[in-house]
C-alpha positions in Angstrom: 105.4 103.1 78.3 105.2 104.8 81.7 102.0 105.9 83.5 103.7 109.1 84.8 101.9 109.4 88.0 104.9 110.2 90.2 108.0 112.4 89.8 110.2 110.9 92.5 110.3 108.4 95.4 109.7 111.3 97.8 106.7 112.3 95.7 105.3 108.8 96.1 105.8 108.8 99.9 104.3 112.3 100.3 101.2 111.7 98.1 100.5 108.3 99.7 100.8 109.8 103.2 98.3 112.4 102.2 95.7 109.6 101.8 96.6 108.0 105.1 98.9 105.3 103.7 102.4 105.5 105.4 104.8 103.9 103.0 108.2 102.6 104.0 111.1 103.6 101.8 111.0 100.2 100.1 107.3 100.5 99.2 107.7 104.1 97.9 110.7 103.2 95.8 109.1 100.1 94.2 105.9 102.0 93.5 107.9 104.8 91.8 109.8 102.3 89.7 106.6 100.5 88.7 105.2 103.8 87.6 108.4 105.0 85.8 109.1 101.7 84.0 105.5 100.9 83.3 105.9 97.4 84.9 103.2 95.5 86.8 103.8 95.4 90.6 103.5 92.1 92.4 103.0 92.7 96.1 103.3 89.7 98.4 102.9 89.3 102.1 100.6 88.1 104.9 96.9 89.2 104.9 96.1 92.6 106.4 99.4 94.3 105.9 98.1 96.8 103.3 98.7 95.2 99.9 95.2 96.0 98.6 95.2 99.3 100.4 98.3 100.3 98.5 96.5 100.0 95.1 93.6 101.9 96.5 95.9 104.7 97.8 97.6 105.0 94.4 94.1 105.2 92.8 93.2 108.0 95.2 96.3 110.1 94.8 96.3 109.9 91.0 92.6 110.4 90.5 92.6 107.2 88.4 89.8 104.7 87.9 90.2 101.5 89.9 89.4 98.3 88.0 89.6 95.3 90.3 89.7 91.6 89.4 89.1 89.6 92.6 90.6 86.2 92.2 89.2 83.0 93.7 89.3 79.3 93.1 87.3 78.8 89.9 87.6 82.2 88.4 87.9 81.7 84.6 88.4 83.6 81.3 84.9 84.8 81.1 85.1 86.4 84.6 88.6 87.8 84.0 88.7 88.9 80.4 85.4 89.1 78.6 82.3 87.1 77.6 79.6 87.4 74.9 76.1 88.4 75.8 74.5 85.1 74.7 70.9 86.1 75.4 71.3 89.2 73.3 73.0 87.2 70.5 70.1 84.8 70.5 67.6 87.6 70.1 69.6 88.9 67.2 69.7 85.5 65.5 66.0 85.1 66.0 65.3 88.6 64.6 67.5 87.9 61.7 65.9 84.8 60.3 66.2 84.7 56.6 69.7 86.3 56.6 72.7 84.3 55.7 74.8 82.8 58.5 77.8 84.9 57.4 75.8 88.1 57.8 74.5 87.1 61.2 77.8 85.9 62.5 79.5 89.1 61.6 76.8 91.0 63.5 76.5 89.0 66.7 80.3 89.1 67.3 80.4 92.8 67.3 81.0 95.3 70.0 77.3 95.5 70.9 77.4 92.0 72.2 80.7 92.0 74.0 80.7 92.1 77.8 84.2 93.4 79.0 85.4 92.0 82.3 88.1 93.6 84.5 91.2 92.8 82.4 89.6 93.9 79.1 88.0 96.9 80.8 91.4 98.1 82.0 93.2 97.5 78.7 90.5 99.4 76.8 90.4 102.4 79.1 91.5 105.7 77.7 91.7 107.4 81.1 94.2 106.9 83.9 93.5 103.4 85.4 94.8 101.3 88.3 94.3 97.6 87.6 94.2 95.6 90.8 94.4 91.8 90.4 93.7 90.9 94.0 94.7 87.7 95.7 96.2 86.2 92.6 97.4 83.1 94.5 93.8 82.1 95.0 93.2 81.7 91.3 93.9 78.4 89.5 97.2 78.0 87.8 95.5 78.2 84.4 94.4 81.8 85.1 98.1 82.8 85.2 98.3 82.0 81.5 95.5 84.5 80.8 97.6 87.1 82.6 100.8 86.6 80.7 99.7 88.3 77.5 98.1 91.1 79.5 101.2 91.7 81.6 103.7 91.3 78.8 102.3 93.6 76.2 99.2 95.0 77.8 97.0 93.5 75.1 94.2 91.0 74.8 93.3 88.9 71.8 89.6 88.4 71.1 89.5 85.9 68.3 86.3 87.4 66.7 87.6 91.0 66.9 91.4 90.7 66.8 94.0 92.0 69.2 93.1 94.9 71.5 96.1 96.9 72.7 96.2 99.4 75.5 96.4 103.0 74.3 97.1 104.0 77.9 98.9 101.5 80.1 97.2 100.9 83.5 99.2 101.0 86.7 98.9 97.3 87.6 99.1 95.8 91.0 98.9 92.1 91.7 98.6 91.0 95.3 99.4 87.6 96.8 99.2 86.1 100.3 101.6 83.4 99.1 99.2 80.6 99.7 100.7 79.0 96.7 103.8 79.7 94.6 103.1 81.9 91.5 104.8 80.9 88.3 108.2 82.2 87.3 106.8 83.4 84.0 104.3 85.6 85.9 107.0 86.8 88.3 109.3 87.8 85.5 106.8 90.2 84.1 106.5 92.1 87.4 108.5 94.2 89.9 108.4 92.4 93.2 107.6 94.0 96.6 107.2 92.1 99.9 105.2 93.8 102.6 105.6 92.2 106.0 104.6 93.4 109.4 105.9 97.0 109.9 108.6 97.9 112.3 107.3 99.1 115.7 107.8 102.8 115.0 106.0 102.7 111.7 103.1 100.7 113.1 102.8 103.2 115.9 102.6 106.0 113.4 100.0 104.1 111.4 97.8 103.5 114.5 98.1 107.1 115.6 97.1 108.2 112.1 94.2 105.8 111.7 92.8 106.2 115.3 92.9 109.9 116.1 92.1 110.5 119.7 94.0 107.5 121.0 96.5 108.4 123.7 100.1 108.2 122.4 101.2 106.1 125.3 98.3 103.7 124.8 99.1 103.5 121.1 102.7 102.5 121.9 101.4 99.8 124.3 99.1 98.5 121.7 101.9 98.1 119.2 104.2 96.4 121.7 101.5 93.9 122.7 100.8 93.1 119.1 104.5 92.6 118.5 104.7 90.2 121.4 101.8 88.2 120.0 103.4 88.0 116.6 106.5 86.5 118.3 104.4 83.6 119.5 103.8 80.5 117.5 100.2 81.4 116.6 98.0 79.9 114.0 97.4 83.4 112.6 99.4 86.4 113.8 97.5 89.7 114.1 97.7 91.9 111.0 98.1 95.6 110.9 94.4 96.0 110.2 93.7 94.0 113.3 96.0 96.3 115.3 94.0 99.2 114.1 90.7 97.5 115.0 92.0 96.8 118.5 93.1 100.4 119.0 89.6 101.5 117.9 88.1 99.0 120.3 90.1 100.3 123.2 89.1 103.9 122.3 85.4 102.9 122.1 85.7 101.3 125.6 87.3 104.4 127.0 90.4 102.5 128.1 93.3 104.7 129.0 95.9 101.9 129.6 96.3 98.2 129.1 95.7 95.8 132.0 95.1 92.1 132.1 91.3 92.3 132.2 90.9 94.6 129.2 93.4 92.6 127.2 91.7 89.2 127.9 88.3 90.6 127.2 89.3 92.0 123.8 91.8 89.4 122.5 89.1 88.2 120.0 89.6 91.5 118.1 93.2 90.5 117.4 93.1 86.7 117.3 90.6 84.7 115.4 91.3 81.1 116.6 90.5 79.9 120.1 93.8 78.1 120.5 95.6 81.3 119.7 93.6 83.2 122.3 94.2 80.5 124.9 98.0 80.5 124.2 98.2 84.3 124.3 96.2 84.6 127.5 98.6 82.1 129.2 101.9 83.5 127.8 101.4 87.3 127.4 103.3 89.2 130.0 101.9 92.7 130.1 104.6 93.9 132.5 107.2 93.2 129.8 105.3 95.2 127.1 
């Protein structure tokens, strides 16, 4: 079952670019295949390279509804799939005193008392939907078991109601920062896309697009400095989003070129650990970039 959002790889690239998301050929191709084959898309890579933004861009260009499950340690079935409105059920039980338990049980486990969470919401949607399962690697291993039925057959079983199947398959994106290894069973159900730091030319185009008004020569210098920082053995290399933040910082400060003073004073925009800032300040050679 396909979602049918895109007609070709070029169509993906053009439509995403119209939203401000500049996709590499690999990204555009994998998005097209996920759409055409109706397969979930697992996007892995370091933080800040545009994994979540990709799902948002697909949502924007398709006019779909975005349903997001934000994963974290401790997220469970009730937060991911559904839960019952226990307070409302209790009121119904209280109001129905005198009825048989069979009558009451049939009533309180009906649609009126069901609280859909992101996965069930996406499965039940009859309109175009993008399901974003964000930072999947932060969830406990047990949560992956909840995802297998959803990603295999796009269905969810609610014991009291039966199996609910998607009438319209959502375009599904899972993201991972690779903080832990995801199971092979989960990976088998998905197409895989790794998004790393972009090549220099692509990152320059991204900066130019996201920070209009920045001088082209300064944009090129920004990207070269960030590339030099990524080549260092840092605790956390600067992401694309931090490159954009730095470019906006320089524009706000009215800088027309990079010099040692402006770089030292603004390194905290790019680097978020003092040991990284200290190392960068000592090793960065602006003459070389």
